[in-house]
C-alpha positions in Angstrom: -13.7 28.5 70.7 -12.5 29.8 67.3 -13.5 33.2 65.9 -12.5 32.1 62.4 -14.9 32.3 59.5 -14.2 30.6 56.3 -15.2 31.4 52.7 -15.2 28.6 50.1 -11.8 29.6 48.8 -10.2 28.9 52.2 -11.5 25.3 52.2 -10.4 22.4 50.1 -10.4 18.6 50.2 -7.8 17.4 52.6 -7.8 20.4 55.0 -7.5 19.2 58.5 -10.0 20.3 61.2 -8.4 21.9 64.2 -8.1 19.3 66.9 -10.5 19.6 69.8 -8.9 18.2 73.0 -10.8 17.7 76.3 -10.1 15.9 79.5 -13.2 14.0 80.5 -13.0 14.6 84.2 -15.5 13.0 86.6 -17.1 16.5 86.9 -17.5 16.8 83.1 -19.2 13.4 83.0 -21.6 14.4 85.8 -22.3 17.8 84.1 -23.0 16.0 80.8 -25.4 13.6 82.6 -27.2 16.5 84.2 -27.5 18.4 80.8 -29.0 15.3 79.1 -30.9 13.8 82.1 -28.9 10.6 81.8 -28.2 9.5 85.3 -26.9 6.0 84.7 -24.5 5.3 87.5 -22.0 3.8 85.1 -21.1 7.4 84.1 -20.4 8.8 87.5 -20.1 6.1 90.3 -16.7 4.4 90.5 -17.9 1.6 92.8 -20.8 0.8 90.5 -18.5 0.5 87.5 -15.9 -1.6 89.5 -18.7 -4.0 90.5 -19.3 -4.6 86.8 -15.6 -5.2 86.0 -15.0 -1.7 84.6 -12.0 0.2 85.8 -13.6 3.7 86.2 -16.8 5.5 85.2 -17.2 5.7 81.4 -18.2 8.5 79.2 -21.7 8.4 77.7 -21.4 7.5 74.0 -23.7 10.4 73.0 -21.1 12.8 74.5 -18.9 12.0 71.5 -21.5 13.3 69.1 -21.6 16.6 71.1 -17.8 16.8 71.0 -17.5 16.1 67.3 -20.1 18.7 66.6 -18.4 21.2 68.8 -15.1 20.7 66.9 -17.0 21.5 63.6 -18.8 24.6 64.9 -15.7 25.9 66.7 -13.9 25.6 63.4 -16.4 26.9 60.9 -18.2 29.5 63.0 -21.8 30.7 63.3 -22.6 30.3 59.6 -22.2 26.5 59.9 -25.2 24.2 60.2 -24.6 20.5 60.7 -27.1 18.7 58.5 -26.0 15.1 59.1 -23.7 13.3 61.4 -22.9 9.7 62.2 -20.3 7.9 64.3 -19.4 4.4 65.6 -18.0 3.8 69.1 -14.9 1.6 69.1 -13.7 1.7 72.7 -14.7 2.9 76.1 -13.4 6.2 77.4 -12.9 6.5 81.1 -13.2 9.4 83.5 -9.9 11.3 83.6 -8.9 10.4 80.1 -8.1 13.1 77.5 -9.7 12.8 74.1 -8.8 14.4 70.8 -11.4 15.0 68.1 -9.6 15.0 64.7 -10.7 15.1 61.1 -10.4 16.3 57.6 -12.5 17.7 54.7 -13.4 14.9 52.2 -15.7 16.8 49.8 -17.0 20.3 49.0 -20.0 21.0 46.8 -21.8 24.2 46.0 -25.6 24.6 46.6 -27.7 27.7 46.1 -27.7 28.5 49.9 -23.9 27.9 50.4 -21.2 25.3 50.4 -21.7 21.8 51.7 -18.6 20.5 53.5 -18.3 16.8 54.1 -15.8 15.7 56.7 -14.4 12.4 58.2 -13.7 12.5 61.9 -12.4 10.3 64.7 -11.8 10.5 68.4 -8.5 9.3 69.9 -7.4 8.7 73.5 -3.6 8.5 73.1 -3.0 6.0 70.3 -6.4 4.3 71.0 -9.2 4.9 68.6 -12.4 5.5 70.6 -14.7 6.7 67.8 -14.3 5.8 64.1 -15.7 6.1 61.5 -17.4 9.4 62.0 -18.7 11.7 59.3 -20.6 14.9 59.0 -22.2 17.1 56.4 -22.2 20.8 57.1 -23.9 23.6 55.3 -21.7 26.7 55.3 -24.3 29.4 54.5 -23.3 32.4 52.5 
C-alpha cells in the first residue's frame, strides 16, 4: 500500500500508474470467493476444472475489477474516489499465476470538487494480456 498523496501538479497525461503485482494462489481465490459469496467450484476445485478441460481453477473475472481498483487507490490515496470503471476480460487466469495491473493517465480535468483523473489500465500474466481495455475515472478531491 502506498502512502503517497498527489496534488494536481504531480499528475500529468502519460504518467504511469505504479504496477500492482499479485500471485493468485489457490488460497487467494478461495478467500475472494468467501468475501464475495461466489462458491463456484471452477474457482477452487482442480478436479472440477479438469473435468471441464481447464488446466487449473480460474480466477473470478470480478476479481480483476477489485485488483484494478486497488492499484488506483494504493496509488492516489484516501482522497481518491473511483466514479466509473470498465474492463474486458481477454484470457483466463489460473490459480498460481502472477498478474500485473498496469496503466497510465489519459486525461485530467478540473471540477469544483477536485481533479478528475482518467486512466487506461490492463492486466498481464507474463506477456499474455488477461484484461484490456480497462478504464477508470477517479475524482481526486481537494
